C-alpha positions, 0 to 999 in steps of 0.5 A: 460018125461023131465027126460028120455031125458038127452043128445041130443045124445039119441034123434038121430034116429035110421035111421040116424045113419049110413053116407051116402055112398060114391058113393051117395056123389060123386053122389051128388057133381057131379050133383051139379057141372053139374048144375052149369056148365049146368048154366053157358053155357046155360044162355044167360045172362052169355054165350051169348047162345040162342036156336035162335041163334043156329037154325039161325047158323044151317041154314046158314050151 
């Protein structure tokens, strides 16, 4: 059995040999960037934004 697998390349699965399409890669990178932006924008400790503040400001208008 050990003699059957001499190289690590021979152990690669057939369905993982293809590379990820560029559209999926761009989507992944975009979602990561959006998640970072969203976390920074709406975390009260970082941006100072809170739902309570937004509600009070809407009542003042």
